[in-house]
C-alpha positions in Angstrom: 168.8 73.7 58.4 165.4 71.8 59.5 163.7 72.9 62.0 163.3 71.5 65.0 160.1 70.5 66.3 158.8 69.8 69.9 158.1 66.4 71.1 156.9 64.6 73.8 157.9 60.9 75.4 156.7 58.7 77.5 159.0 55.2 79.7 156.4 52.6 78.3 156.4 50.4 81.8 154.7 46.4 82.8 154.2 46.7 86.5 153.3 42.7 87.3 152.1 43.2 90.7 150.7 46.6 91.3 149.9 46.3 94.3 154.0 46.3 94.9 154.8 49.6 91.9 157.6 48.1 91.1 157.7 48.1 87.0 160.6 47.1 84.8 160.8 49.7 81.2 159.4 48.0 78.1 158.9 50.2 75.7 158.7 54.3 74.5 156.0 56.5 73.3 156.6 59.3 71.1 154.8 62.6 69.5 155.3 65.5 67.7 151.8 67.2 67.0 153.5 69.9 64.4 155.5 67.0 62.9 152.1 64.9 62.6 154.4 62.0 64.8 153.5 59.4 67.3 155.8 56.2 67.2 155.9 52.9 70.0 157.7 50.5 69.8 158.3 48.3 72.1 161.2 45.3 73.5 159.8 42.3 76.1 162.3 40.0 76.8 161.0 37.1 77.6 163.5 36.0 79.9 163.6 38.8 82.2 159.3 37.9 81.7 160.5 34.7 83.6 162.3 36.4 86.3 159.2 38.9 87.5 158.0 35.6 89.7 155.0 37.0 87.9 151.0 35.1 86.8 150.9 36.6 84.6 151.3 36.1 80.6 153.5 36.3 78.6 151.5 36.4 75.5 148.7 38.4 77.0 151.3 41.3 77.7 152.5 41.2 74.2 148.4 41.3 72.8 147.7 44.2 75.1 151.4 46.2 73.8 149.9 45.4 70.0 146.7 47.3 71.5 148.8 49.5 73.0 150.3 50.7 69.7 147.5 49.8 67.6 145.8 52.6 69.5 149.3 54.6 68.8 149.3 54.8 64.9 145.8 55.3 64.2 144.3 51.6 62.8 140.9 50.5 62.4 141.9 47.4 65.4 142.3 50.1 68.0 138.7 50.6 68.1 137.0 54.3 68.7 140.6 55.1 70.2 142.9 54.8 67.5 140.5 57.0 65.4 141.0 60.1 67.3 144.1 62.1 66.6 146.9 62.3 67.3 147.4 64.1 70.7 144.6 62.8 72.2 145.5 59.6 71.5 149.0 60.4 73.4 147.3 61.7 75.7 144.8 58.8 76.3 148.2 56.5 76.1 149.6 58.5 78.7 146.3 58.8 81.6 147.7 57.7 85.0 146.3 53.8 85.1 146.4 51.4 87.7 147.1 48.4 85.3 150.1 46.2 84.5 151.3 48.6 81.3 151.1 52.1 82.3 153.2 55.7 81.0 155.8 56.9 82.8 154.2 60.6 83.0 155.6 62.5 79.4 158.9 64.5 79.2 159.2 67.9 77.3 162.1 67.8 74.3 163.1 69.2 71.1 165.1 67.9 68.0 165.6 67.8 64.6 165.4 64.4 64.1 162.1 61.9 65.5 162.6 59.3 65.0 166.6 59.9 65.3 165.6 61.1 68.8 163.2 57.9 69.2 166.1 55.4 68.7 168.3 57.4 71.5 165.9 57.1 73.7 164.7 54.1 73.0 168.4 52.5 73.5 168.8 54.1 77.0 165.8 53.9 78.6 164.4 50.3 77.5 166.7 47.8 76.5 
């Protein structure tokens, strides 16, 4: 039997008008220190985006999300933050900030199947 691993996850949110503090969920970031695991996925629906009546540019937001993913996965294109270890990258990505791409506070959990749990959470919270 596999050993259950402790993980943390945060929901990635799009905040079209920061001053209004309204948002909708567009992605998920999850990590497990013991498993040296981090995963980020996002789903930015063009039709839903168009309904926001915002001055945000769809391609700019997608680009920001790709950078978020590059940092999480430690890719060179993610800059200096991407060179940090996984827990530090997760903490940086989930730090409170006032921008159009934000995250919820991290939530803990325990599972034997990190990818399966990620998929379930993504389906429940994002799609």
